[in-house]
All heavy atoms as an XYZ file, in Angstrom:
822
protein
N     110.598     37.068     63.228
C     111.804     36.857     64.017
C     111.758     35.471     64.663
O     110.675     34.976     64.981
C     111.926     37.934     65.084
N     112.899     34.855     64.859
C     112.926     33.544     65.520
C     112.373     33.643     66.941
O     112.363     34.708     67.554
C     114.420     33.186     65.558
C     115.072     34.104     64.594
C     114.221     35.318     64.496
N     111.946     32.498     67.450
C     111.426     32.424     68.812
C     112.216     31.363     69.566
O     112.447     30.264     69.052
C     109.921     32.066     68.815
C     109.394     31.977     70.232
C     109.125     33.082     68.020
N     112.628     31.703     70.787
C     113.346     30.772     71.650
C     112.392     30.266     72.709
O     111.734     31.049     73.392
C     114.536     31.473     72.310
C     115.293     30.656     73.355
C     115.971     29.448     72.710
C     116.304     31.533     74.081
N     112.307     28.951     72.828
C     111.544     28.288     73.886
C     112.563     27.626     74.796
O     113.261     26.700     74.382
C     110.596     27.244     73.282
C     109.860     26.330     74.252
C     108.958     27.130     75.188
C     109.075     25.278     73.481
N     112.684     28.122     76.016
C     113.663     27.545     76.925
C     113.133     26.223     77.495
O     111.934     25.940     77.434
C     113.992     28.506     78.085
O     112.815     28.720     78.864
C     114.529     29.838     77.563
N     114.027     25.458     78.053
C     113.662     24.148     78.597
C     112.595     24.264     79.683
O     111.788     23.354     79.866
C     114.897     23.443     79.142
N     112.551     25.398     80.397
C     111.558     25.563     81.459
C     110.266     26.222     80.992
O     109.399     26.552     81.796
C     112.158     26.320     82.640
C     112.570     27.746     82.295
O     112.382     28.181     81.135
O     113.088     28.439     83.193
N     110.109     26.429     79.661
C     108.847     26.916     79.120
C     108.762     28.397     78.850
O     107.731     28.886     78.403
N     109.838     29.149     79.112
C     109.829     30.587     78.803
C     109.942     30.774     77.292
O     110.705     30.076     76.626
C     111.006     31.285     79.489
C     111.094     32.759     79.167
C     112.377     33.396     79.683
O     113.150     32.741     80.402
O     112.600     34.567     79.333
N     109.189     31.707     76.745
C     109.217     31.998     75.314
C     109.738     33.418     75.129
O     109.231     34.353     75.757
C     107.807     31.862     74.687
C     107.834     32.232     73.217
C     107.287     30.452     74.877
N     110.762     33.561     74.272
C     111.338     34.883     73.994
C     111.425     35.103     72.499
O     111.965     34.261     71.770
C     112.740     34.996     74.582
C     112.778     35.051     76.066
C     114.134     35.463     76.612
N     115.247     35.119     75.745
C     116.353     34.501     76.140
N     116.499     34.142     77.382
N     117.315     34.235     75.297
N     110.897     36.223     72.042
C     111.038     36.629     70.646
C     112.440     37.208     70.496
O     112.857     38.052     71.280
C     109.990     37.699     70.316
C     109.882     38.020     68.865
C     108.925     37.089     68.141
O     107.945     36.652     68.703
N     109.229     36.793     66.906
N     113.173     36.742     69.501
C     114.531     37.210     69.285
C     114.545     38.311     68.230
O     113.550     38.550     67.552
C     115.420     36.040     68.848
C     115.454     34.864     69.825
C     116.262     33.726     69.241
C     116.019     35.295     71.167
N     115.683     38.963     68.085
C     115.840     39.945     67.012
C     115.894     39.191     65.698
O     116.244     38.031     65.628
C     117.156     40.712     67.169
C     117.250     41.553     68.393
C     118.512     42.395     68.397
N     119.612     41.818     67.635
C     120.745     41.357     68.150
N     120.929     41.392     69.440
N     121.688     40.857     67.391
N     115.581     39.877     64.639
C     115.733     39.255     63.332
C     114.469     39.324     62.526
O     113.571     40.104     62.811
N     114.430     38.502     61.514
C     113.322     38.538     60.578
C     113.681     39.455     59.428
O     114.772     40.004     59.356
N     112.803     39.617     58.508
C     113.071     40.508     57.388
C     112.942     39.793     56.071
O     112.050     38.988     55.871
N     113.875     40.068     55.175
C     113.825     39.534     53.821
C     114.041     38.031     53.775
O     114.909     37.502     54.458
C     114.915     40.175     52.961
C     114.748     41.651     52.761
C     115.884     42.209     51.919
O     116.894     41.556     51.719
N     115.697     43.411     51.428
N     113.266     37.359     52.941
C     113.524     35.934     52.729
C     114.849     35.747     51.992
O     115.223     36.583     51.169
C     112.355     35.483     51.850
C     111.352     36.581     51.898
C     112.078     37.828     52.260
N     115.521     34.682     52.280
C     116.797     34.403     51.613
C     116.575     33.995     50.169
O     115.613     33.297     49.846
C     117.551     33.288     52.347
C     117.975     33.612     53.771
C     118.616     32.387     54.402
C     118.937     34.780     53.795
N     117.454     34.430     49.301
C     117.450     33.989     47.914
C     116.564     34.775     46.973
O     116.555     34.510     45.775
N     115.824     35.747     47.463
C     114.934     36.507     46.575
C     115.660     37.681     45.931
O     115.513     37.943     44.747
C     113.683     36.979     47.338
C     112.838     35.767     47.685
C     112.882     37.976     46.508
C     111.567     36.078     48.392
N     116.463     38.382     46.714
C     117.190     39.539     46.210
C     118.674     39.227     46.176
O     119.248     38.832     47.191
C     116.926     40.757     47.090
C     115.458     41.079     47.225
C     114.773     40.776     48.394
C     114.767     41.657     46.177
C     113.423     41.056     48.519
C     113.414     41.942     46.300
C     112.741     41.646     47.462
N     119.336     39.397     45.019
C     120.747     39.018     44.914
C     121.678     39.851     45.796
O     122.743     39.384     46.178
C     121.070     39.235     43.431
C     120.027     40.175     42.930
C     118.808     39.945     43.777
N     121.290     41.056     46.159
C     122.174     41.907     46.959
C     121.783     41.959     48.434
O     122.296     42.766     49.196
C     122.205     43.324     46.387
C     120.822     43.961     46.337
O     119.821     43.226     46.481
O     120.743     45.180     46.148
N     120.883     41.085     48.871
C     120.459     41.065     50.275
C     121.609     40.609     51.158
O     122.356     39.702     50.803
C     119.265     40.140     50.450
N     121.747     41.263     52.282
C     122.785     40.890     53.239
C     122.118     40.514     54.554
O     121.729     41.390     55.319
C     123.764     42.043     53.431
C     124.537     42.348     52.159
C     125.734     43.216     52.402
O     126.272     43.191     53.527
O     126.128     43.903     51.466
N     121.970     39.223     54.801
C     121.303     38.812     56.038
C     122.127     39.187     57.264
O     123.362     39.219     57.225
C     121.180     37.293     55.899
C     122.147     36.901     54.842
C     122.385     38.101     53.988
N     121.438     39.490     58.339
C     122.093     39.804     59.604
C     122.447     38.514     60.328
O     121.845     37.475     60.082
C     121.161     40.653     60.469
N     123.417     38.609     61.194
C     123.814     37.457     62.000
C     123.590     37.781     63.470
O     123.713     38.939     63.885
C     125.281     37.121     61.759
N     123.248     36.781     64.224
C     123.054     36.925     65.659
C     123.626     35.689     66.327
O     123.360     34.571     65.889
C     121.571     37.075     65.982
C     121.278     37.211     67.440
C     119.787     37.381     67.723
O     118.982     37.483     66.826
N     119.434     37.396     68.978
N     124.392     35.880     67.369
C     124.954     34.760     68.113
C     124.020     34.444     69.278
O     123.590     35.337     69.996
C     126.346     35.102     68.621
C     127.015     33.964     69.320
C     128.438     34.344     69.717
N     129.065     33.289     70.411
C     129.765     32.312     69.859
N     129.925     32.299     68.558
N     130.306     31.363     70.579
N     123.740     33.170     69.445
C     122.827     32.740     70.487
C     123.347     31.434     71.056
O     123.644     30.507     70.311
C     121.424     32.535     69.899
C     120.345     32.027     70.818
C     120.026     33.067     71.888
C     119.102     31.688     70.024
N     123.477     31.375     72.359
C     123.889     30.132     73.005
C     122.656     29.443     73.565
O     121.910     30.029     74.342
C     124.901     30.413     74.106
C     126.230     30.886     73.544
C     127.322     30.943     74.581
O     127.306     30.114     75.520
O     128.188     31.812     74.440
N     122.462     28.213     73.133
C     121.324     27.428     73.596
C     121.765     26.493     74.712
O     122.832     25.887     74.643
C     120.743     26.611     72.448
C     120.236     27.389     71.242
C     119.791     26.439     70.148
C     119.109     28.317     71.641
N     120.933     26.383     75.705
C     121.162     25.442     76.797
C     120.494     24.117     76.433
O     119.544     24.091     75.645
C     120.571     25.990     78.105
C     121.192     27.290     78.570
C     122.651     27.143     78.936
O     123.033     26.072     79.474
O     123.424     28.085     78.686
N     120.946     23.005     76.989
C     120.282     21.735     76.718
C     118.781     21.829     76.989
O     118.352     22.347     78.016
C     120.957     20.761     77.687
C     122.322     21.349     77.887
C     122.104     22.845     77.883
N     118.002     21.367     76.019
C     116.549     21.413     76.133
C     115.910     22.651     75.539
O     114.697     22.703     75.366
N     116.714     23.682     75.226
C     116.174     24.876     74.578
C     115.792     24.546     73.141
O     116.419     23.713     72.482
C     117.202     26.012     74.549
C     117.414     26.666     75.904
O     116.673     26.350     76.854
O     118.327     27.504     76.006
N     114.763     25.207     72.652
C     114.266     24.980     71.303
C     114.193     26.308     70.580
O     113.694     27.299     71.125
C     112.863     24.342     71.348
O     112.946     23.099     72.058
C     112.317     24.095     69.961
N     114.693     26.328     69.356
C     114.656     27.519     68.519
C     113.695     27.261     67.373
O     113.798     26.246     66.683
C     116.058     27.826     67.979
C     116.205     29.106     67.173
C     115.914     30.330     68.036
C     117.609     29.194     66.590
N     112.734     28.168     67.184
C     111.747     28.050     66.122
C     111.946     29.173     65.121
O     111.923     30.346     65.485
C     110.323     28.124     66.694
C     109.184     28.201     65.676
C     109.070     26.898     64.896
C     107.872     28.546     66.365
N     112.177     28.801     63.871
C     112.204     29.746     62.762
C     111.016     29.400     61.887
O     110.745     28.222     61.651
C     113.518     29.627     61.983
C     114.743     29.968     62.820
C     115.481     28.701     63.176
C     115.617     30.937     62.104
N     110.300     30.409     61.405
C     109.059     30.150     60.690
C     108.811     31.228     59.653
O     109.315     32.347     59.752
C     107.893     30.071     61.671
C     107.733     31.319     62.523
C     106.856     32.322     62.144
C     108.492     31.503     63.673
C     106.723     33.474     62.898
C     108.369     32.643     64.426
C     107.484     33.626     64.041
O     107.364     34.775     64.780
N     108.004     30.896     58.678
C     107.666     31.846     57.620
C     106.428     32.657     58.003
O     105.717     32.333     58.960
C     107.414     31.106     56.306
O     106.251     30.319     56.412
N     106.167     33.669     57.208
C     105.001     34.511     57.463
C     103.690     33.752     57.313
O     102.663     34.165     57.850
C     105.003     35.743     56.567
C     104.941     35.411     55.080
O     105.312     34.291     54.687
O     104.528     36.297     54.303
N     103.711     32.623     56.628
C     102.498     31.820     56.508
C     102.021     31.275     57.840
O     100.836     31.005     58.018
N     102.940     31.147     58.794
C     102.572     30.716     60.149
C     101.999     31.906     60.925
O     100.882     31.852     61.434
C     103.785     30.111     60.891
C     103.449     29.819     62.344
C     104.280     28.858     60.181
N     102.751     32.987     60.985
C     102.331     34.156     61.770
C     101.071     34.807     61.215
O     100.225     35.293     61.969
C     103.460     35.177     61.826
N     100.921     34.813     59.891
C      99.796     35.499     59.258
C      98.576     34.612     59.019
O      97.598     35.060     58.421
C     100.233     36.111     57.925
C     101.243     37.234     58.110
O     101.381     37.731     59.252
O     101.899     37.614     57.122
N      98.628     33.356     59.468
C      97.450     32.487     59.340
C      96.298     33.143     60.096
O      96.476     33.644     61.210
C      97.749     31.102     59.906
N      95.123     33.159     59.476
C      93.970     33.842     60.064
C      92.852     32.854     60.364
O      92.665     31.884     59.651
C      93.465     34.906     59.099
C      94.532     35.955     58.849
C      94.020     37.072     58.033
N      93.155     37.875     58.903
C      92.738     39.075     58.578
N      93.067     39.607     57.429
N      91.960     39.741     59.389
N      92.128     33.155     61.428
C      90.967     32.332     61.743
C      89.710     32.995     61.173
O      89.782     34.119     60.663
C      90.870     32.077     63.250
C      90.562     33.318     64.059
O      90.281     34.386     63.532
N      90.630     33.183     65.369
N      88.569     32.314     61.234
C      87.345     32.891     60.664
C      86.956     34.249     61.266
O      86.282     35.037     60.632
C      86.275     31.832     60.967
C      87.049     30.555     61.039
C      88.372     30.935     61.663
N      87.398     34.530     62.473
C      87.106     35.818     63.107
C      88.150     36.868     62.755
O      88.176     37.953     63.332
C      87.034     35.668     64.628
C      85.836     34.876     65.105
C      86.034     33.368     64.940
O      87.153     32.868     65.139
O      85.052     32.698     64.577
N      89.077     36.558     61.827
C      90.118     37.467     61.323
C      91.244     37.737     62.318
O      91.953     38.719     62.203
C      89.507     38.781     60.826
N      91.421     36.849     63.293
C      92.566     36.966     64.185
C      93.790     36.325     63.539
O      93.667     35.518     62.619
N      94.973     36.698     63.995
C      96.223     36.167     63.458
C      96.834     35.151     64.416
O      96.883     35.388     65.626
C      97.234     37.288     63.222
C      96.870     38.189     62.075
C      96.195     39.376     62.283
C      97.195     37.826     60.775
C      95.858     40.202     61.224
C      96.863     38.651     59.702
C      96.195     39.828     59.939
O      95.865     40.645     58.889
N      97.354     34.057     63.857
C      97.997     33.043     64.688
C      99.225     33.610     65.393
O      99.538     33.207     66.512
C      98.387     31.813     63.861
C      98.934     30.709     64.712
C      98.078     29.896     65.434
C     100.295     30.492     64.812
C      98.574     28.881     66.251
C     100.803     29.478     65.622
C      99.937     28.678     66.336
N      99.919     34.554     64.760
C     101.102     35.154     65.378
C     100.823     35.747     66.744
O     101.713     35.794     67.598
N      99.585     36.171     66.983
C      99.220     36.748     68.279
C      99.177     35.698     69.387
O      99.218     36.051     70.560
C      97.855     37.444     68.193
C      97.877     38.648     67.276
O      98.965     39.220     67.049
O      96.798     39.028     66.774
N      99.091     34.440     69.018
C      99.025     33.384     70.032
C     100.186     32.404     69.943
O     100.211     31.405     70.662
C      97.688     32.674     69.945
C      97.458     32.025     68.594
C      96.086     31.472     68.407
N      95.796     30.424     69.353
C      94.581     30.056     69.709
N      93.539     30.639     69.180
N      94.382     29.090     70.571
N     101.131     32.685     69.049
C     102.253     31.771     68.834
C     103.006     31.469     70.122
O     103.314     30.316     70.407
C     103.212     32.332     67.778
C     104.469     31.512     67.511
C     104.119     30.127     66.973
C     105.378     32.244     66.537
N     103.306     32.482     70.932
C     104.081     32.260     72.163
C     103.364     31.300     73.106
O     103.982     30.383     73.660
C     104.358     33.590     72.862
N     102.070     31.479     73.287
C     101.320     30.595     74.186
C     101.270     29.171     73.648
O     101.422     28.203     74.407
C      99.897     31.115     74.384
C      99.855     32.401     75.194
O     100.797     32.645     75.978
O      98.883     33.153     75.044
N     101.050     29.038     72.360
C     100.982     27.702     71.759
C     102.345     27.011     71.837
O     102.425     25.817     72.117
C     100.497     27.782     70.310
C      99.111     28.355     70.152
C      98.006     27.472     70.717
O      98.267     26.342     71.150
O      96.850     27.935     70.716
N     103.404     27.775     71.608
C     104.748     27.204     71.672
C     105.092     26.783     73.093
O     105.667     25.715     73.314
C     105.770     28.210     71.130
C     107.188     27.718     70.965
C     107.263     26.518     70.026
C     108.071     28.844     70.431
N     104.722     27.590     74.071
C     105.007     27.260     75.473
C     104.380     25.931     75.872
O     104.942     25.193     76.681
C     104.515     28.384     76.386
N     103.248     25.602     75.284
C     102.585     24.340     75.614
C     103.380     23.123     75.127
O     103.092     22.000     75.522
C     101.172     24.300     75.031
O     101.204     24.137     73.621
N     104.387     23.359     74.288
C     105.188     22.269     73.733
C     106.585     22.186     74.360
O     107.446     21.469     73.865
C     105.304     22.442     72.214
C     103.969     22.351     71.471
C     104.103     22.880     70.053
C     103.462     20.922     71.471
N     106.809     22.900     75.448
C     108.118     22.903     76.119
C     108.526     21.487     76.492
O     107.717     20.696     76.966
C     108.079     23.780     77.362
N     109.785     21.176     76.239
C     110.339     19.876     76.597
C     110.117     18.784     75.574
O     110.648     17.688     75.717
N     109.357     19.074     74.544
C     109.087     18.070     73.515
C     110.231     18.024     72.492
O     110.918     19.018     72.276
C     107.778     18.389     72.784
C     106.553     18.332     73.657
C     106.205     16.926     74.113
O     106.741     15.949     73.562
O     105.379     16.803     75.033
N     110.418     16.880     71.834
C     111.420     16.789     70.759
C     111.057     17.750     69.613
O     109.888     18.129     69.439
C     111.322     15.334     70.295
C     110.652     14.604     71.403
C     109.760     15.600     72.088
N     112.055     18.113     68.819
C     111.866     19.068     67.721
C     110.750     18.640     66.769
O     109.924     19.466     66.352
C     113.174     19.266     66.964
N     110.695     17.364     66.422
C     109.667     16.887     65.490
C     108.268     17.067     66.074
O     107.324     17.397     65.347
C     109.906     15.417     65.136
N     108.118     16.887     67.370
C     106.823     17.061     68.026
C     106.442     18.540     68.053
O     105.276     18.892     67.841
C     106.836     16.450     69.448
C     105.571     16.782     70.211
C     107.050     14.946     69.367
N     107.419     19.412     68.290
C     107.151     20.854     68.280
C     106.699     21.287     66.889
O     105.689     21.990     66.743
C     108.390     21.657     68.728
C     108.176     23.158     68.532
C     108.731     21.343     70.184
N     107.409     20.866     65.855
C     107.039     21.235     64.484
C     105.636     20.730     64.146
O     104.802     21.482     63.629
C     108.061     20.684     63.491
N     105.366     19.473     64.446
C     104.047     18.907     64.161
C     102.965     19.601     64.992
O     101.851     19.842     64.498
C     104.041     17.409     64.431
N     103.279     19.928     66.232
C     102.315     20.593     67.100
C     101.962     21.989     66.617
O     100.782     22.359     66.578
N     102.956     22.773     66.229
C     102.692     24.121     65.718
C     101.907     24.025     64.414
O     100.937     24.765     64.201
C     103.998     24.914     65.528
C     104.646     25.216     66.890
C     103.739     26.208     64.746
C     103.846     26.128     67.789
N     102.286     23.109     63.552
C     101.555     22.936     62.284
C     100.083     22.621     62.555
O      99.188     23.222     61.977
C     102.195     21.824     61.464
C     101.491     21.569     60.145
C     102.134     20.391     59.395
N     101.439     20.113     58.178
C     100.320     19.384     58.081
N      99.770     18.861     59.166
N      99.729     19.179     56.919
N      99.836     21.688     63.452
C      98.458     21.301     63.767
C      97.709     22.476     64.391
O      96.542     22.726     64.080
C      98.456     20.088     64.713
C      97.125     19.670     65.232
C      95.991     19.263     64.298
N      96.220     18.975     62.908
C      95.410     19.341     61.893
N      94.304     20.020     62.122
N      95.663     19.018     60.661
N      98.364     23.229     65.288
C      97.714     24.370     65.932
C      97.347     25.443     64.906
O      96.273     26.046     64.992
C      98.610     24.946     67.028
C      98.739     24.012     68.214
C      99.859     24.394     69.159
O     100.658     25.281     68.885
N      99.925     23.712     70.288
N      98.231     25.683     63.934
C      97.924     26.657     62.880
C      96.721     26.183     62.067
O      95.787     26.949     61.812
C      99.136     26.903     61.961
C      98.740     27.727     60.734
C     100.255     27.603     62.711
N      96.747     24.918     61.656
C      95.643     24.391     60.851
C      94.315     24.411     61.620
O      93.273     24.755     61.055
C      95.963     22.987     60.356
C      97.100     22.905     59.338
C      97.460     21.452     59.061
C      96.747     23.640     58.062
N      94.357     24.063     62.898
C      93.144     24.136     63.718
C      92.662     25.581     63.829
O      91.469     25.859     63.731
C      93.384     23.573     65.119
C      93.545     22.065     65.135
O      93.249     21.403     64.107
O      94.002     21.543     66.176
N      93.605     26.507     64.035
C      93.277     27.923     64.207
C      92.566     28.497     62.991
O      91.603     29.244     63.116
C      94.570     28.701     64.482
C      94.387     30.173     64.656
C      93.881     30.690     65.837
C      94.730     31.053     63.644
C      93.717     32.055     66.003
C      94.579     32.420     63.798
C      94.072     32.922     64.983
N      93.045     28.125     61.800
C      92.457     28.699     60.580
C      91.463     27.741     59.918
O      91.124     27.923     58.745
C      93.545     29.138     59.611
S      94.526     27.810     58.922
N      90.999     26.747     60.660
C      90.014     25.779     60.165
C      90.460     25.161     58.837
O      89.665     25.005     57.915
C      88.639     26.430     60.035
N      91.743     24.830     58.761
C      92.347     24.195     57.579
C      92.269     25.055     56.313
O      92.424     24.544     55.210
C      91.736     22.820     57.307
C      92.119     21.809     58.376
O      93.263     21.849     58.851
O      91.275     20.979     58.731
N      92.031     26.347     56.468
C      91.954     27.256     55.316
C      93.214     28.114     55.274
O      93.194     29.302     55.604
C      90.703     28.142     55.414
C      89.403     27.378     55.418
C      89.191     26.589     54.141
O      89.352     27.105     53.042
N      88.841     25.327     54.287
N      94.329     27.515     54.866
C      95.587     28.261     54.796
C      95.603     29.127     53.544
O      95.081     28.745     52.499
C      96.813     27.323     54.833
C      96.905     26.632     56.173
C      96.778     26.317     53.717
N      96.203     30.306     53.669
C      96.274     31.251     52.549
C      97.690     31.419     52.032
O      97.914     32.099     51.041
C      95.742     32.607     52.990
C      94.290     32.548     53.379
C      93.796     33.879     53.831
N      92.382     33.773     54.181
C      91.705     34.715     54.762
N      92.290     35.846     55.062
N      90.439     34.539     55.049
N      98.636     30.834     52.718
C     100.046     30.986     52.351
C     100.755     29.705     52.778
O     100.251     28.940     53.602
C     100.625     32.198     53.090
C     101.945     32.689     52.513
O     102.473     32.059     51.571
O     102.460     33.707     53.006
N     101.930     29.493     52.204
C     102.692     28.313     52.613
C     103.200     28.501     54.038
O     103.365     29.619     54.513
C     103.863     28.077     51.655
C     104.847     29.223     51.663
O     104.459     30.355     51.314
O     106.005     28.982     52.038
N     103.420     27.384     54.724
C     103.978     27.402     56.073
C     105.314     26.687     56.041
O     105.401     25.557     55.556
C     103.067     26.667     57.052
C     101.785     27.357     57.371
S     100.937     26.559     58.761
C     100.568     24.943     58.096
N     106.318     27.352     56.552
C     107.633     26.744     56.680
C     108.049     26.846     58.138
O     107.971     27.920     58.736
C     108.666     27.459     55.788
O     108.206     27.426     54.445
C     110.019     26.786     55.886
N     108.479     25.732     58.702
C     108.936     25.668     60.083
C     110.297     24.992     60.128
O     110.506     23.974     59.464
C     107.979     24.843     60.942
C     106.561     25.353     61.115
C     105.672     24.236     61.636
C     106.547     26.518     62.067
N     111.196     25.557     60.905
C     112.466     24.913     61.203
C     112.603     24.937     62.716
O     112.562     26.013     63.335
C     113.640     25.645     60.550
C     115.031     25.119     60.890
C     115.208     23.682     60.427
C     116.094     26.014     60.289
N     112.709     23.762     63.305
C     112.785     23.649     64.761
C     114.107     22.985     65.116
O     114.409     21.890     64.628
C     111.606     22.825     65.325
C     111.699     22.717     66.840
C     110.274     23.442     64.910
N     114.876     23.647     65.959
C     116.154     23.116     66.435
C     116.079     22.975     67.945
O     115.680     23.922     68.630
C     117.299     24.076     66.080
C     117.425     24.455     64.616
C     118.400     25.605     64.447
C     117.867     23.255     63.806
N     116.453     21.813     68.445
C     116.440     21.590     69.901
C     117.838     21.214     70.344
O     118.451     20.291     69.791
C     115.461     20.484     70.285
C     115.314     20.335     71.789
C     114.050     19.553     72.124
N     113.790     19.580     73.524
C     114.206     18.642     74.367
N     114.887     17.608     73.945
N     113.921     18.736     75.650
N     118.353     21.945     71.320
C     119.704     21.691     71.828
C     119.715     20.465     72.718
O     118.859     20.292     73.577
C     120.202     22.913     72.610
N     120.706     19.615     72.461
C     120.892     18.424     73.302
C     122.041     18.635     74.258
O     122.573     19.739     74.396
N     122.432     17.591     74.924
C     123.579     17.643     75.819
C     124.861     17.723     75.008
O     124.966     17.052     73.968
C     123.608     16.410     76.725
C     122.492     16.341     77.722
C     122.595     17.388     78.810
O     123.724     17.827     79.144
O     121.543     17.788     79.331
N     125.840     18.511     75.456
C     127.125     18.540     74.752
C     127.779     17.167     74.779
O     127.550     16.380     75.696
C     127.956     19.539     75.554
C     126.987     20.308     76.390
C     125.795     19.397     76.591
N     128.594     16.857     73.757
C     129.292     15.564     73.747
C     130.119     15.366     75.003
O     130.726     16.303     75.515
C     130.188     15.656     72.508
C     129.582     16.730     71.675
C     128.910     17.676     72.615
N     130.129     14.176     75.507
C     130.934     13.851     76.679
C     130.232     14.098     78.010
O     130.825     13.936     79.057
N     128.968     14.510     77.993
C     128.241     14.763     79.246
C     127.427     13.564     79.645
O     126.919     12.839     78.898
C     127.324     15.967     79.108
S     128.214     17.510     78.988
């Protein structure tokens, strides 16, 4: 499921997740409306991020919220690079699946 990082550092797991797009021709993705405030960051990620394992067999998904909170207020590119680096550090560069990250950061509305 997507994760929302608010401008003040709060992390909230949103509804969603499920089937990857494009694999099943009859899949009907769900829609969710979400209003982002300036500075809020939305993280969408693949199971390769959440299921990354460390040598002690822990999952990165168990620490994703804490790691994401440490990146509050950063630009989207910094958040994406930071999560990628944290995953690689966590699993000692031994990834078992692909990692896909999409980070969106809300800016000020036009005219503000």
